[in-house]
Backbone bond lengths (Angstrom), bond angles and torsions (degrees), N, CA, C in turn:
res aa  C-N    CA-C-N  psi(-1)  N-CA   C-N-CA  omega(-1)  CA-C   N-CA-C  phi
1 M - - - 1.455 - - 1.530 108.31 -
2 G 1.308 115.71 130.25 1.454 120.98 -178.14 1.520 113.17 -83.64
3 Q 1.313 114.92 173.12 1.471 121.50 -179.38 1.532 111.35 -60.62
4 K 1.327 116.65 -39.41 1.463 120.34 -179.55 1.525 110.58 -60.41
5 E 1.331 116.96 -46.93 1.453 121.36 -179.54 1.530 111.14 -65.00
6 K 1.334 117.05 -38.62 1.464 120.68 178.19 1.525 111.24 -62.74
7 L 1.333 116.29 -41.10 1.463 119.90 179.03 1.526 111.60 -67.12
8 I 1.326 116.98 -37.36 1.466 120.59 177.82 1.526 109.75 -63.35
9 L 1.331 116.66 -46.16 1.468 120.20 178.25 1.523 111.66 -61.76
10 K 1.333 115.70 -41.87 1.465 120.14 178.82 1.518 110.55 -62.85
11 L 1.326 117.13 -43.12 1.460 121.77 -179.97 1.523 110.61 -60.09
12 K 1.318 116.44 -42.88 1.459 120.63 -176.16 1.524 113.29 -78.96
13 S 1.335 118.14 -23.23 1.458 118.95 -170.98 1.529 115.54 -105.11
14 N 1.318 118.91 -33.03 1.457 118.86 -173.65 1.527 110.55 -142.42
15 P 1.318 117.42 75.82 1.461 120.15 -172.63 1.522 115.30 -65.28
16 R 1.321 119.46 -18.01 1.467 119.79 -177.45 1.509 113.33 -73.07
17 T 1.324 117.24 -15.31 1.461 119.78 -179.94 1.522 111.73 -113.08
18 F 1.331 117.22 13.93 1.461 120.63 -179.62 1.528 108.56 -86.98
19 T 1.325 115.95 116.01 1.461 120.81 -173.91 1.522 111.67 -91.63
20 F 1.329 115.29 166.28 1.457 120.94 175.23 1.528 109.96 -61.02
21 D 1.333 117.10 -39.33 1.468 120.68 178.21 1.524 111.44 -63.44
22 D 1.347 116.98 -38.42 1.470 120.63 175.54 1.525 109.98 -60.61
23 A 1.336 116.12 -45.12 1.464 120.97 -179.54 1.523 110.70 -62.33
24 E 1.328 116.69 -44.12 1.465 120.36 -179.32 1.531 111.05 -63.89
25 T 1.323 117.05 -40.75 1.462 121.10 178.36 1.522 110.70 -64.78
26 L 1.330 117.12 -46.46 1.458 120.93 -180.00 1.523 111.18 -62.04
27 L 1.322 116.88 -45.37 1.460 120.31 179.30 1.528 110.99 -62.54
28 G 1.315 116.91 -33.14 1.460 120.89 176.14 1.525 111.73 -62.35
29 Y 1.334 116.74 -37.64 1.470 120.43 176.39 1.521 111.11 -63.11
30 F 1.320 116.92 -27.84 1.462 122.01 179.37 1.528 112.27 -95.73
31 T 1.300 117.99 19.32 1.478 126.99 177.13 1.523 114.37 68.49
32 Y 1.332 118.24 18.83 1.461 120.86 173.79 1.520 108.23 -85.13
33 T 1.310 116.27 139.70 1.459 120.56 176.56 1.519 109.32 -120.02
34 R 1.305 114.98 150.45 1.463 122.10 -177.55 1.521 110.20 -77.44
35 S 1.315 115.05 135.08 1.449 120.90 178.47 1.515 107.49 -140.82
36 N 1.326 118.08 111.10 1.461 119.55 177.33 1.512 108.12 -60.73
37 K 1.292 116.31 139.31 1.458 121.80 -171.80 1.524 112.79 -68.85
38 G 1.293 118.58 -12.20 1.458 121.85 -179.61 1.514 109.88 148.85
39 K 1.313 115.95 175.67 1.466 119.95 -177.37 1.514 112.55 -62.05
40 T 1.315 116.72 -30.57 1.463 120.00 -177.81 1.525 112.01 -103.22
41 S 1.313 116.96 21.48 1.457 120.16 -174.93 1.518 113.39 -74.47
42 G 1.316 117.91 -18.58 1.459 119.94 -178.10 1.517 110.49 63.97
43 S 1.323 116.51 -124.84 1.456 120.02 -178.10 1.528 112.86 -92.05
44 R 1.325 117.34 3.48 1.471 120.32 179.65 1.525 109.81 -76.88
45 V 1.314 115.13 128.86 1.459 121.51 -179.66 1.520 107.89 -128.02
46 M 1.325 116.51 132.71 1.454 121.62 178.73 1.523 108.85 -107.23
47 F 1.318 115.08 140.15 1.453 121.44 174.57 1.519 107.07 -114.52
48 V 1.328 116.26 128.07 1.457 121.42 -177.70 1.522 109.36 -125.67
49 S 1.327 115.01 154.77 1.462 121.48 177.69 1.512 108.61 -141.50
50 S 1.311 115.83 137.44 1.465 119.08 176.08 1.525 110.44 -75.85
51 E 1.333 116.53 -16.81 1.461 121.60 -178.37 1.524 112.69 -84.14
52 Y 1.331 116.53 -32.49 1.464 121.88 -175.58 1.519 109.54 -117.70
53 K 1.334 115.76 149.30 1.467 119.26 -173.81 1.524 113.89 -81.39
54 S 1.316 117.00 -22.39 1.463 117.61 -175.97 1.522 111.85 -82.11
55 K 1.317 114.01 148.84 1.461 121.76 171.44 1.511 105.66 -108.70
56 I 1.315 116.37 136.39 1.453 120.67 -177.40 1.520 108.41 -109.04
57 L 1.326 115.52 121.93 1.456 121.55 -179.16 1.518 109.05 -108.54
58 L 1.321 116.32 125.08 1.463 122.05 177.33 1.511 109.49 -128.38
59 H 1.309 115.79 147.18 1.458 120.74 170.38 1.516 106.92 -92.96
60 K 1.314 116.05 124.16 1.456 119.79 178.78 1.525 107.51 -72.57
61 P 1.339 116.03 119.74 1.460 118.73 -177.04 1.526 112.23 -70.36
62 H 1.319 115.63 144.99 1.459 120.14 175.30 1.519 107.98 -153.53
63 P 1.268 121.92 139.85 1.461 126.85 3.45 1.529 113.17 -82.49
64 R 1.335 117.70 -11.32 1.464 119.03 179.51 1.528 109.94 -70.55
65 K 1.312 116.68 167.50 1.461 121.21 179.94 1.525 112.11 -106.82
66 E 1.335 116.73 -21.42 1.456 121.17 -175.49 1.527 111.24 -80.03
67 L 1.326 115.23 143.41 1.455 120.59 173.82 1.524 108.45 -72.81
68 L 1.318 115.94 150.69 1.460 120.37 175.53 1.525 109.10 -75.90
69 E 1.317 115.77 160.83 1.465 120.60 -175.47 1.532 112.52 -56.97
70 Y 1.344 117.11 -41.98 1.470 119.32 -179.47 1.532 111.17 -65.18
71 Q 1.339 117.56 -32.59 1.459 120.65 179.27 1.528 110.64 -68.27
72 V 1.319 116.19 -39.64 1.460 121.00 178.88 1.525 109.39 -64.69
73 K 1.333 116.97 -43.77 1.467 120.67 179.13 1.528 110.76 -61.45
74 Q 1.335 116.84 -43.77 1.467 120.38 178.80 1.525 110.95 -62.67
75 L 1.319 116.82 -41.52 1.460 121.04 179.67 1.526 110.39 -62.88
76 I 1.321 117.16 -45.01 1.466 121.24 178.41 1.522 109.90 -60.72
77 E 1.339 117.50 -46.18 1.470 121.36 -179.63 1.523 111.64 -60.09
78 Q 1.327 117.00 -44.00 1.457 120.03 -178.11 1.531 111.17 -67.32
79 L 1.315 117.14 -39.76 1.463 119.86 179.01 1.521 111.21 -69.85
80 E 1.336 117.19 -33.93 1.473 120.41 175.91 1.521 110.84 -67.75
81 Q 1.340 118.05 -38.37 1.464 121.21 178.06 1.518 111.84 -61.24
82 E 1.321 116.22 -33.10 1.465 120.43 178.47 1.520 111.87 -84.76
83 G 1.329 117.81 -2.36 1.452 121.73 179.45 1.519 113.66 76.71
84 L 1.332 115.96 22.49 1.463 120.06 -177.09 1.522 112.43 -92.54
85 L 1.304 117.70 -18.21 1.481 121.33 177.18 1.502 110.00 -119.21
């Protein structure tokens, strides 16, 4: 089982330990690239892909590294809408 599959299983099974870095790595496997929303974006980070129509917006958590439960749910929903999960 590859890293991509492990991250998908982790995303679906235990959202309390899913980190922003995990999300960024997984999105990279799906050809999404990180794009800061602008100079005044603060912790908001947008992920875009030329292959998929949706843009994924996440708030980078600080000081913790784990995404909040609602962020994990939103990420799962957006990836399911694109047919990636």
